[in-house]
ChimeraX commands (.cxc) that place a marker at each C-alpha (Angstrom):
marker #1 position 0.00,0.00,0.00 radius 0.5
marker #1 position 1.31,3.44,-0.92 radius 0.5
marker #1 position 1.96,5.92,1.89 radius 0.5
marker #1 position -0.39,8.88,2.04 radius 0.5
marker #1 position 1.32,11.89,0.43 radius 0.5
marker #1 position 1.52,15.35,2.01 radius 0.5
marker #1 position 2.44,18.48,0.05 radius 0.5
marker #1 position 5.37,20.11,1.88 radius 0.5
marker #1 position 4.52,23.80,2.41 radius 0.5
marker #1 position 2.07,23.49,-0.45 radius 0.5
marker #1 position 3.08,22.76,-4.04 radius 0.5
marker #1 position 5.72,25.36,-4.75 radius 0.5
marker #1 position 7.28,24.55,-8.10 radius 0.5
marker #1 position 5.71,27.69,-9.62 radius 0.5
marker #1 position 4.85,29.72,-6.52 radius 0.5
marker #1 position 6.77,30.53,-3.35 radius 0.5
marker #1 position 6.32,28.02,-0.52 radius 0.5
marker #1 position 3.71,28.57,2.20 radius 0.5
marker #1 position 1.76,31.11,0.16 radius 0.5
marker #1 position -1.87,31.00,-0.90 radius 0.5
marker #1 position -1.00,30.16,-4.50 radius 0.5
marker #1 position 1.25,27.30,-3.38 radius 0.5
marker #1 position -1.61,25.94,-1.26 radius 0.5
marker #1 position -4.08,26.32,-4.14 radius 0.5
marker #1 position -1.72,24.39,-6.43 radius 0.5
marker #1 position -1.55,21.60,-3.86 radius 0.5
marker #1 position -5.33,21.74,-3.50 radius 0.5
marker #1 position -5.68,20.94,-7.20 radius 0.5
marker #1 position -3.31,17.98,-6.90 radius 0.5
marker #1 position -3.71,14.42,-5.71 radius 0.5
marker #1 position -2.58,14.80,-2.10 radius 0.5
marker #1 position -3.85,13.49,1.21 radius 0.5
marker #1 position -2.83,16.66,3.03 radius 0.5
marker #1 position -1.10,20.04,2.85 radius 0.5
marker #1 position 1.61,20.85,5.39 radius 0.5
marker #1 position 2.35,24.33,6.70 radius 0.5
marker #1 position 4.16,26.21,9.51 radius 0.5
marker #1 position 2.62,28.76,11.86 radius 0.5
marker #1 position 4.06,31.62,13.92 radius 0.5
marker #1 position 2.56,34.15,16.32 radius 0.5
marker #1 position 2.68,37.86,15.52 radius 0.5
marker #1 position 3.33,40.65,18.01 radius 0.5
marker #1 position -0.44,41.13,18.39 radius 0.5
marker #1 position -0.99,37.38,18.79 radius 0.5
marker #1 position -2.35,36.33,15.42 radius 0.5
marker #1 position -1.23,33.10,13.78 radius 0.5
marker #1 position 0.35,33.52,10.36 radius 0.5
marker #1 position 1.91,31.07,7.93 radius 0.5
marker #1 position 5.64,31.06,7.21 radius 0.5
marker #1 position 8.51,28.62,7.67 radius 0.5
marker #1 position 11.12,30.83,9.35 radius 0.5
marker #1 position 10.67,33.25,12.26 radius 0.5
marker #1 position 11.78,36.06,9.95 radius 0.5
marker #1 position 11.43,37.00,6.29 radius 0.5
marker #1 position 12.88,39.31,3.63 radius 0.5
marker #1 position 10.90,42.00,1.84 radius 0.5
marker #1 position 12.61,44.51,-0.41 radius 0.5
marker #1 position 15.96,43.20,0.79 radius 0.5
marker #1 position 15.12,44.05,4.41 radius 0.5
marker #1 position 14.83,41.46,7.17 radius 0.5
marker #1 position 11.69,41.44,9.35 radius 0.5
marker #1 position 10.91,39.35,12.45 radius 0.5
marker #1 position 7.37,38.01,12.65 radius 0.5
marker #1 position 7.13,38.15,16.45 radius 0.5
marker #1 position 8.08,41.83,16.43 radius 0.5
marker #1 position 5.37,42.91,13.98 radius 0.5
marker #1 position 1.59,43.09,13.92 radius 0.5
marker #1 position -0.50,40.95,11.62 radius 0.5
marker #1 position -1.52,43.96,9.51 radius 0.5
marker #1 position 2.11,45.02,9.07 radius 0.5
marker #1 position 3.18,41.55,7.97 radius 0.5
marker #1 position 0.51,40.61,5.46 radius 0.5
marker #1 position 1.02,43.71,3.29 radius 0.5
marker #1 position 4.74,43.09,2.65 radius 0.5
marker #1 position 5.67,41.12,-0.50 radius 0.5
marker #1 position 8.13,38.30,0.13 radius 0.5
marker #1 position 11.50,38.28,-1.59 radius 0.5
marker #1 position 11.91,34.96,-3.37 radius 0.5
marker #1 position 13.98,33.23,-6.04 radius 0.5
marker #1 position 10.92,32.34,-8.13 radius 0.5
marker #1 position 10.08,35.93,-9.00 radius 0.5
marker #1 position 6.63,35.30,-7.54 radius 0.5
marker #1 position 5.02,38.73,-7.35 radius 0.5
marker #1 position 2.01,37.39,-5.46 radius 0.5
marker #1 position 4.02,35.98,-2.55 radius 0.5
marker #1 position 2.73,37.29,0.78 radius 0.5
marker #1 position 2.53,35.73,4.24 radius 0.5
marker #1 position -1.01,34.33,4.66 radius 0.5
marker #1 position -3.20,34.19,7.72 radius 0.5
marker #1 position -3.63,30.75,9.23 radius 0.5
marker #1 position -7.38,30.79,8.66 radius 0.5
marker #1 position -6.89,31.43,4.92 radius 0.5
marker #1 position -4.74,28.29,4.66 radius 0.5
marker #1 position -7.45,26.31,6.47 radius 0.5
marker #1 position -10.09,27.59,4.07 radius 0.5
marker #1 position -8.16,26.23,1.08 radius 0.5
marker #1 position -7.72,22.86,2.78 radius 0.5
marker #1 position -11.42,22.73,3.60 radius 0.5
marker #1 position -12.59,23.62,0.09 radius 0.5
marker #1 position -10.29,21.01,-1.46 radius 0.5
marker #1 position -10.86,18.28,1.12 radius 0.5
marker #1 position -7.15,18.11,2.03 radius 0.5
marker #1 position -6.06,17.33,5.56 radius 0.5
marker #1 position -4.26,20.23,7.25 radius 0.5
marker #1 position -0.84,19.25,8.63 radius 0.5
marker #1 position 0.01,22.11,10.99 radius 0.5
marker #1 position 3.48,22.64,12.40 radius 0.5
marker #1 position 3.79,24.77,15.52 radius 0.5
marker #1 position 6.99,26.77,15.18 radius 0.5
marker #1 position 7.06,28.51,18.60 radius 0.5
marker #1 position 8.86,26.37,21.16 radius 0.5
marker #1 position 6.28,26.58,23.93 radius 0.5
marker #1 position 3.29,28.81,23.12 radius 0.5
marker #1 position 0.87,29.61,25.91 radius 0.5
marker #1 position -2.22,27.46,26.03 radius 0.5
marker #1 position -4.51,30.38,25.24 radius 0.5
marker #1 position -2.79,30.80,21.88 radius 0.5
marker #1 position -2.94,27.08,21.16 radius 0.5
marker #1 position -6.66,27.31,21.86 radius 0.5
marker #1 position -6.90,30.03,19.19 radius 0.5
marker #1 position -5.55,27.56,16.65 radius 0.5
marker #1 position -7.99,24.90,17.84 radius 0.5
marker #1 position -10.93,27.30,17.53 radius 0.5
marker #1 position -10.10,27.96,13.88 radius 0.5
marker #1 position -9.71,24.23,13.29 radius 0.5
marker #1 position -12.99,23.39,15.01 radius 0.5
marker #1 position -14.87,25.93,12.90 radius 0.5
marker #1 position -13.63,24.36,9.66 radius 0.5
marker #1 position -12.81,20.71,10.27 radius 0.5
marker #1 position -13.24,19.42,13.78 radius 0.5
marker #1 position -10.11,18.79,15.79 radius 0.5
marker #1 position -9.91,15.08,14.89 radius 0.5
marker #1 position -9.59,15.88,11.18 radius 0.5
marker #1 position -6.26,17.72,11.29 radius 0.5
marker #1 position -2.71,16.75,12.28 radius 0.5
marker #1 position -0.48,18.84,14.55 radius 0.5
marker #1 position 3.29,18.46,14.36 radius 0.5
marker #1 position 6.26,20.12,16.06 radius 0.5
marker #1 position 9.97,19.69,16.75 radius 0.5
marker #1 position 9.49,20.81,20.35 radius 0.5
marker #1 position 7.15,18.49,22.29 radius 0.5
marker #1 position 5.54,21.14,24.51 radius 0.5
marker #1 position 2.71,22.37,22.25 radius 0.5
marker #1 position 1.88,18.75,21.37 radius 0.5
marker #1 position 1.86,17.68,25.01 radius 0.5
marker #1 position -0.46,20.57,25.87 radius 0.5
marker #1 position -2.81,19.52,23.07 radius 0.5
marker #1 position -2.83,15.91,24.26 radius 0.5
marker #1 position -3.51,16.85,27.88 radius 0.5
marker #1 position -6.28,19.30,26.96 radius 0.5
marker #1 position -8.05,17.43,24.13 radius 0.5
marker #1 position -7.17,13.80,24.75 radius 0.5
marker #1 position -7.07,11.05,22.16 radius 0.5
marker #1 position -9.23,12.84,19.60 radius 0.5
marker #1 position -6.33,15.08,18.52 radius 0.5
marker #1 position -3.81,13.60,16.05 radius 0.5
marker #1 position -0.20,14.46,16.88 radius 0.5
marker #1 position 3.13,13.73,15.17 radius 0.5
marker #1 position 6.45,14.38,16.89 radius 0.5
marker #1 position 9.08,15.59,14.42 radius 0.5
marker #1 position 12.41,13.80,14.74 radius 0.5
marker #1 position 15.72,14.92,13.25 radius 0.5
marker #1 position 19.39,14.34,14.01 radius 0.5
marker #1 position 20.33,15.33,17.54 radius 0.5
marker #1 position 17.98,14.61,20.43 radius 0.5
marker #1 position 15.61,12.38,18.51 radius 0.5
marker #1 position 15.90,9.47,20.97 radius 0.5
marker #1 position 14.69,11.66,23.83 radius 0.5
marker #1 position 11.88,13.07,21.70 radius 0.5
marker #1 position 10.86,9.54,20.73 radius 0.5
marker #1 position 10.41,8.73,24.43 radius 0.5
marker #1 position 8.05,11.70,24.75 radius 0.5
marker #1 position 6.19,10.60,21.62 radius 0.5
marker #1 position 5.80,7.05,22.91 radius 0.5
marker #1 position 4.58,8.18,26.33 radius 0.5
marker #1 position 2.00,10.63,24.94 radius 0.5
marker #1 position 0.94,8.40,22.00 radius 0.5
marker #1 position 2.20,10.72,19.27 radius 0.5
marker #1 position 2.87,9.32,15.83 radius 0.5
marker #1 position 6.36,9.78,14.39 radius 0.5
marker #1 position 7.37,12.34,11.74 radius 0.5
marker #1 position 11.00,11.48,11.00 radius 0.5
marker #1 position 13.75,12.84,8.76 radius 0.5
marker #1 position 14.40,10.58,5.77 radius 0.5
marker #1 position 18.11,10.07,6.48 radius 0.5
marker #1 position 17.35,8.75,9.97 radius 0.5
marker #1 position 14.76,6.20,9.00 radius 0.5
marker #1 position 15.48,2.49,8.60 radius 0.5
marker #1 position 13.25,-0.52,8.12 radius 0.5
marker #1 position 14.14,-1.57,11.69 radius 0.5
marker #1 position 12.89,1.75,13.07 radius 0.5
marker #1 position 9.66,1.48,11.10 radius 0.5
marker #1 position 9.10,-1.94,12.70 radius 0.5
marker #1 position 9.86,-0.56,16.18 radius 0.5
marker #1 position 7.45,2.34,15.76 radius 0.5
marker #1 position 4.71,0.13,14.35 radius 0.5
marker #1 position 5.08,-2.36,17.20 radius 0.5
marker #1 position 4.35,0.56,19.54 radius 0.5
marker #1 position 1.21,1.31,17.44 radius 0.5
marker #1 position 2.76,4.56,16.19 radius 0.5
marker #1 position 2.29,5.51,12.55 radius 0.5
marker #1 position 5.28,6.85,10.60 radius 0.5
marker #1 position 5.54,9.95,8.44 radius 0.5
marker #1 position 8.87,10.51,6.65 radius 0.5
marker #1 position 10.17,13.91,5.50 radius 0.5
marker #1 position 11.29,15.26,3.11 radius 0.5
marker #1 position 11.02,12.57,0.44 radius 0.5
marker #1 position 12.09,13.89,-2.96 radius 0.5
marker #1 position 14.12,10.94,-4.27 radius 0.5
marker #1 position 12.45,8.15,-6.24 radius 0.5
marker #1 position 14.71,5.42,-4.84 radius 0.5
marker #1 position 13.88,6.51,-1.29 radius 0.5
marker #1 position 10.18,6.60,-2.11 radius 0.5
marker #1 position 10.25,2.97,-3.26 radius 0.5
marker #1 position 12.16,1.95,-0.13 radius 0.5
marker #1 position 9.58,3.61,2.10 radius 0.5
marker #1 position 6.75,1.89,0.27 radius 0.5
marker #1 position 8.46,-1.46,0.83 radius 0.5
marker #1 position 9.03,-0.64,4.51 radius 0.5
marker #1 position 5.35,0.12,5.05 radius 0.5
marker #1 position 5.68,3.81,5.95 radius 0.5
marker #1 position 2.25,5.38,6.51 radius 0.5
marker #1 position 2.86,8.91,5.19 radius 0.5
marker #1 position 5.45,10.85,3.26 radius 0.5
marker #1 position 5.94,14.61,3.11 radius 0.5
marker #1 position 7.33,15.69,-0.26 radius 0.5
marker #1 position 8.18,18.66,-2.47 radius 0.5
marker #1 position 8.04,16.43,-5.57 radius 0.5
marker #1 position 5.73,13.46,-5.30 radius 0.5
marker #1 position 1.97,13.20,-5.10 radius 0.5
marker #1 position -0.39,10.28,-4.52 radius 0.5
marker #1 position 0.02,9.06,-8.10 radius 0.5
marker #1 position 3.83,8.83,-7.97 radius 0.5
marker link #1:1,2 radius 0.2
marker link #1:2,3 radius 0.2
marker link #1:3,4 radius 0.2
marker link #1:4,5 radius 0.2
marker link #1:5,6 radius 0.2
marker link #1:6,7 radius 0.2
marker link #1:7,8 radius 0.2
marker link #1:8,9 radius 0.2
marker link #1:9,10 radius 0.2
marker link #1:10,11 radius 0.2
marker link #1:11,12 radius 0.2
marker link #1:12,13 radius 0.2
marker link #1:13,14 radius 0.2
marker link #1:14,15 radius 0.2
marker link #1:15,16 radius 0.2
marker link #1:16,17 radius 0.2
marker link #1:17,18 radius 0.2
marker link #1:18,19 radius 0.2
marker link #1:19,20 radius 0.2
marker link #1:20,21 radius 0.2
marker link #1:21,22 radius 0.2
marker link #1:22,23 radius 0.2
marker link #1:23,24 radius 0.2
marker link #1:24,25 radius 0.2
marker link #1:25,26 radius 0.2
marker link #1:26,27 radius 0.2
marker link #1:27,28 radius 0.2
marker link #1:28,29 radius 0.2
marker link #1:29,30 radius 0.2
marker link #1:30,31 radius 0.2
marker link #1:31,32 radius 0.2
marker link #1:32,33 radius 0.2
marker link #1:33,34 radius 0.2
marker link #1:34,35 radius 0.2
marker link #1:35,36 radius 0.2
marker link #1:36,37 radius 0.2
marker link #1:37,38 radius 0.2
marker link #1:38,39 radius 0.2
marker link #1:39,40 radius 0.2
marker link #1:40,41 radius 0.2
marker link #1:41,42 radius 0.2
marker link #1:42,43 radius 0.2
marker link #1:43,44 radius 0.2
marker link #1:44,45 radius 0.2
marker link #1:45,46 radius 0.2
marker link #1:46,47 radius 0.2
marker link #1:47,48 radius 0.2
marker link #1:48,49 radius 0.2
marker link #1:49,50 radius 0.2
marker link #1:50,51 radius 0.2
marker link #1:51,52 radius 0.2
marker link #1:52,53 radius 0.2
marker link #1:53,54 radius 0.2
marker link #1:54,55 radius 0.2
marker link #1:55,56 radius 0.2
marker link #1:56,57 radius 0.2
marker link #1:57,58 radius 0.2
marker link #1:58,59 radius 0.2
marker link #1:59,60 radius 0.2
marker link #1:60,61 radius 0.2
marker link #1:61,62 radius 0.2
marker link #1:62,63 radius 0.2
marker link #1:63,64 radius 0.2
marker link #1:64,65 radius 0.2
marker link #1:65,66 radius 0.2
marker link #1:66,67 radius 0.2
marker link #1:67,68 radius 0.2
marker link #1:68,69 radius 0.2
marker link #1:69,70 radius 0.2
marker link #1:70,71 radius 0.2
marker link #1:71,72 radius 0.2
marker link #1:72,73 radius 0.2
marker link #1:73,74 radius 0.2
marker link #1:74,75 radius 0.2
marker link #1:75,76 radius 0.2
marker link #1:76,77 radius 0.2
marker link #1:77,78 radius 0.2
marker link #1:78,79 radius 0.2
marker link #1:79,80 radius 0.2
marker link #1:80,81 radius 0.2
marker link #1:81,82 radius 0.2
marker link #1:82,83 radius 0.2
marker link #1:83,84 radius 0.2
marker link #1:84,85 radius 0.2
marker link #1:85,86 radius 0.2
marker link #1:86,87 radius 0.2
marker link #1:87,88 radius 0.2
marker link #1:88,89 radius 0.2
marker link #1:89,90 radius 0.2
marker link #1:90,91 radius 0.2
marker link #1:91,92 radius 0.2
marker link #1:92,93 radius 0.2
marker link #1:93,94 radius 0.2
marker link #1:94,95 radius 0.2
marker link #1:95,96 radius 0.2
marker link #1:96,97 radius 0.2
marker link #1:97,98 radius 0.2
marker link #1:98,99 radius 0.2
marker link #1:99,100 radius 0.2
marker link #1:100,101 radius 0.2
marker link #1:101,102 radius 0.2
marker link #1:102,103 radius 0.2
marker link #1:103,104 radius 0.2
marker link #1:104,105 radius 0.2
marker link #1:105,106 radius 0.2
marker link #1:106,107 radius 0.2
marker link #1:107,108 radius 0.2
marker link #1:108,109 radius 0.2
marker link #1:109,110 radius 0.2
marker link #1:110,111 radius 0.2
marker link #1:111,112 radius 0.2
marker link #1:112,113 radius 0.2
marker link #1:113,114 radius 0.2
marker link #1:114,115 radius 0.2
marker link #1:115,116 radius 0.2
marker link #1:116,117 radius 0.2
marker link #1:117,118 radius 0.2
marker link #1:118,119 radius 0.2
marker link #1:119,120 radius 0.2
marker link #1:120,121 radius 0.2
marker link #1:121,122 radius 0.2
marker link #1:122,123 radius 0.2
marker link #1:123,124 radius 0.2
marker link #1:124,125 radius 0.2
marker link #1:125,126 radius 0.2
marker link #1:126,127 radius 0.2
marker link #1:127,128 radius 0.2
marker link #1:128,129 radius 0.2
marker link #1:129,130 radius 0.2
marker link #1:130,131 radius 0.2
marker link #1:131,132 radius 0.2
marker link #1:132,133 radius 0.2
marker link #1:133,134 radius 0.2
marker link #1:134,135 radius 0.2
marker link #1:135,136 radius 0.2
marker link #1:136,137 radius 0.2
marker link #1:137,138 radius 0.2
marker link #1:138,139 radius 0.2
marker link #1:139,140 radius 0.2
marker link #1:140,141 radius 0.2
marker link #1:141,142 radius 0.2
marker link #1:142,143 radius 0.2
marker link #1:143,144 radius 0.2
marker link #1:144,145 radius 0.2
marker link #1:145,146 radius 0.2
marker link #1:146,147 radius 0.2
marker link #1:147,148 radius 0.2
marker link #1:148,149 radius 0.2
marker link #1:149,150 radius 0.2
marker link #1:150,151 radius 0.2
marker link #1:151,152 radius 0.2
marker link #1:152,153 radius 0.2
marker link #1:153,154 radius 0.2
marker link #1:154,155 radius 0.2
marker link #1:155,156 radius 0.2
marker link #1:156,157 radius 0.2
marker link #1:157,158 radius 0.2
marker link #1:158,159 radius 0.2
marker link #1:159,160 radius 0.2
marker link #1:160,161 radius 0.2
marker link #1:161,162 radius 0.2
marker link #1:162,163 radius 0.2
marker link #1:163,164 radius 0.2
marker link #1:164,165 radius 0.2
marker link #1:165,166 radius 0.2
marker link #1:166,167 radius 0.2
marker link #1:167,168 radius 0.2
marker link #1:168,169 radius 0.2
marker link #1:169,170 radius 0.2
marker link #1:170,171 radius 0.2
marker link #1:171,172 radius 0.2
marker link #1:172,173 radius 0.2
marker link #1:173,174 radius 0.2
marker link #1:174,175 radius 0.2
marker link #1:175,176 radius 0.2
marker link #1:176,177 radius 0.2
marker link #1:177,178 radius 0.2
marker link #1:178,179 radius 0.2
marker link #1:179,180 radius 0.2
marker link #1:180,181 radius 0.2
marker link #1:181,182 radius 0.2
marker link #1:182,183 radius 0.2
marker link #1:183,184 radius 0.2
marker link #1:184,185 radius 0.2
marker link #1:185,186 radius 0.2
marker link #1:186,187 radius 0.2
marker link #1:187,188 radius 0.2
marker link #1:188,189 radius 0.2
marker link #1:189,190 radius 0.2
marker link #1:190,191 radius 0.2
marker link #1:191,192 radius 0.2
marker link #1:192,193 radius 0.2
marker link #1:193,194 radius 0.2
marker link #1:194,195 radius 0.2
marker link #1:195,196 radius 0.2
marker link #1:196,197 radius 0.2
marker link #1:197,198 radius 0.2
marker link #1:198,199 radius 0.2
marker link #1:199,200 radius 0.2
marker link #1:200,201 radius 0.2
marker link #1:201,202 radius 0.2
marker link #1:202,203 radius 0.2
marker link #1:203,204 radius 0.2
marker link #1:204,205 radius 0.2
marker link #1:205,206 radius 0.2
marker link #1:206,207 radius 0.2
marker link #1:207,208 radius 0.2
marker link #1:208,209 radius 0.2
marker link #1:209,210 radius 0.2
marker link #1:210,211 radius 0.2
marker link #1:211,212 radius 0.2
marker link #1:212,213 radius 0.2
marker link #1:213,214 radius 0.2
marker link #1:214,215 radius 0.2
marker link #1:215,216 radius 0.2
marker link #1:216,217 radius 0.2
marker link #1:217,218 radius 0.2
marker link #1:218,219 radius 0.2
marker link #1:219,220 radius 0.2
marker link #1:220,221 radius 0.2
marker link #1:221,222 radius 0.2
marker link #1:222,223 radius 0.2
marker link #1:223,224 radius 0.2
marker link #1:224,225 radius 0.2
marker link #1:225,226 radius 0.2
marker link #1:226,227 radius 0.2
marker link #1:227,228 radius 0.2
marker link #1:228,229 radius 0.2
marker link #1:229,230 radius 0.2
marker link #1:230,231 radius 0.2
marker link #1:231,232 radius 0.2
marker link #1:232,233 radius 0.2
view
């Protein structure tokens, strides 16, 4: 069985990643879900961007130091010459996922956001999908732990694992029943078996190599996150 395919930051071969056009391109494709990254602004709105800062007109801006209205009007510098590249609001990303029936895969970028701001995210999700129909991911376990303790088993969580402290993070994931979202170069067929024996599903990122894709299929990986492949690959 093929793993379910997730569009990494939208489909951004023509448009800049994590922008509305990149999400719309993914929405037209054959994907299970669309992944994105969220940050809090100075006035406590959630916006969509990978890094905590961005370039506009050659100048560097920090998302946490600006208001939502200041951020969304600034065009993003990018190598694709995408003139329509702006930082979207989180709710606009959700709207595209909802209209296209794609599962939102939402990465919390802040290390340990306060619960009241996590609840803001959940409110948007509940209005569009219901909390059980999205996936929350993070490199830091704290927002995921807070979600598990507040909302119980109905919330789907994936702990991101990369080189470094991944063994410690796996212990947190196992204890709090979080599925695994692991870097491709770390994953082995033995690890897939270990995770599955603990009843943890496995998502592998970022899978852009055909040979790796075929390996993961053979290993029984549940999901892949990719810049290249879709469900028909």
